[in-house]
C-alpha positions in Angstrom: 132.7 211.9 113.9 130.3 210.5 112.0 127.8 208.3 113.7 129.1 204.2 113.8 128.7 201.8 115.8 129.9 201.8 119.4 129.9 206.0 119.0 127.6 207.9 122.2 124.9 210.0 120.0 122.7 212.9 121.5 120.3 214.4 119.4 117.6 217.2 119.9 114.1 216.0 119.2 110.4 215.6 118.9 107.9 213.3 118.1 104.8 214.2 116.5 101.7 212.1 114.9 100.9 212.6 111.4 98.0 215.0 112.1 100.9 217.1 113.8 99.9 217.1 116.9 102.7 216.8 119.4 103.9 213.6 121.4 106.9 214.9 122.5 108.8 218.2 122.7 111.9 216.3 123.9 112.5 218.8 126.7 115.7 216.6 127.6 118.2 215.8 124.9 118.0 211.7 123.9 121.3 210.3 124.4 121.9 206.7 122.7 124.6 204.0 122.4 124.8 203.7 118.2 124.7 200.0 117.1 121.8 197.6 117.8 122.1 198.0 122.0 117.9 199.4 121.5 118.4 202.5 123.2 116.6 203.8 120.0 114.1 202.4 117.3 115.9 200.6 114.5 114.5 202.6 111.8 115.8 206.0 113.4 118.7 204.2 114.0 119.5 203.1 109.9 118.9 206.8 109.1 121.4 208.2 111.5 124.1 206.0 110.4 127.1 208.0 108.9 125.2 211.6 110.0 127.3 213.8 111.9 126.7 216.6 114.5 124.7 219.3 113.0 122.8 217.0 110.8 119.1 217.0 110.6 116.5 214.1 110.1 113.0 213.6 109.7 111.6 209.4 109.9 108.3 208.3 109.8 107.7 205.8 111.6 104.9 203.1 111.0 103.2 201.2 113.6 105.2 198.4 113.3 108.3 200.5 113.8 107.6 201.9 117.0 104.8 200.9 119.4 103.2 197.9 117.3 99.8 197.8 116.1 96.7 198.1 117.9 95.8 194.2 119.4 92.3 194.4 120.4 93.1 191.2 122.5 94.9 193.1 124.6 91.8 194.8 126.1 90.1 193.2 129.0 86.5 193.9 130.9 87.3 192.9 134.3 85.2 192.5 137.6 85.9 195.9 139.7 86.4 193.7 142.6 89.8 192.8 141.3 90.7 196.7 142.1 91.4 199.0 145.0 88.7 201.7 146.0 90.7 204.5 144.6 91.1 204.0 140.9 90.5 206.3 137.6 90.5 205.9 134.0 94.2 206.4 133.0 96.0 204.9 135.9 98.5 202.2 134.8 99.6 199.2 136.5 101.5 195.7 135.9 100.3 192.4 135.3 102.1 189.5 136.1 102.4 186.7 133.6 99.5 184.1 134.2 99.7 180.2 132.8 99.5 180.0 129.1 100.6 183.8 128.9 104.2 184.4 127.4 105.3 188.0 129.6 103.7 190.1 131.9 102.4 193.8 130.5 101.8 197.4 131.3 97.9 198.0 131.5 95.8 201.3 131.4 92.5 201.5 133.0 90.1 203.1 129.9 86.8 202.6 131.7 85.2 202.1 134.8 81.3 201.5 134.8 79.5 200.0 137.7 81.2 196.7 138.4 83.2 196.3 135.7 86.7 197.7 134.6 88.0 198.1 131.1 92.1 197.7 131.0 94.6 198.3 127.9 97.3 196.3 127.3 98.4 198.6 124.3 101.2 200.9 124.3 98.9 204.4 124.6 100.3 204.6 121.1 100.1 201.6 119.4 98.6 201.9 116.1 99.9 205.3 115.6 102.1 206.3 112.7 104.7 208.8 114.0 107.2 211.7 112.9 110.4 211.9 114.4 112.2 214.8 113.9 115.9 215.6 115.3 119.3 217.3 115.2 122.6 215.7 115.8 124.1 217.7 118.3 127.1 215.3 119.5 129.0 212.5 118.5 131.1 210.8 120.5 133.2 207.5 120.8 131.7 205.2 123.4 133.8 204.2 126.2 134.9 200.4 126.8 132.2 200.5 129.9 129.9 201.9 127.7 130.1 199.0 125.4 130.6 196.5 127.6 127.3 197.3 129.5 125.1 198.2 126.1 124.0 201.6 127.5 125.6 205.3 127.9 126.8 206.9 131.2 126.8 209.9 132.9 125.1 212.7 132.1 121.6 211.9 130.5 122.8 207.9 130.6 122.5 205.5 133.3 124.3 205.7 136.6 125.6 202.4 138.5 
């Protein structure tokens, strides 16, 4: 069976940056519903169209194809008093939308100094080009329920 809209695709994959540093070794298979449902980056989905079980692929994802360009406006210095006592660099938290902001976001604490905390709302991989390598290990027709819900059900998929 060829990968086409409304097929469930299973991939063995790995992701590294352009320097060869491993980002994700793909310990578990990636299983997604093919056809514009948002389960995988659009660029990868386009390249997988028409492939079959056993095919391999390597796709270079530029930042705009993956996690976006790095946005310095998403870095802020906040008062230490706004945070609990036990914060550490690397911790993440969600911040709700405030007046004038379009959406909330996930922020990472990148520095703590005296009475200030630096928080970064960029995805940790923002601004980085990635190499996505995969082999197709399975292709099957999606069930009517999966198509209606827009995602895979069962093993490695969503459970209701």
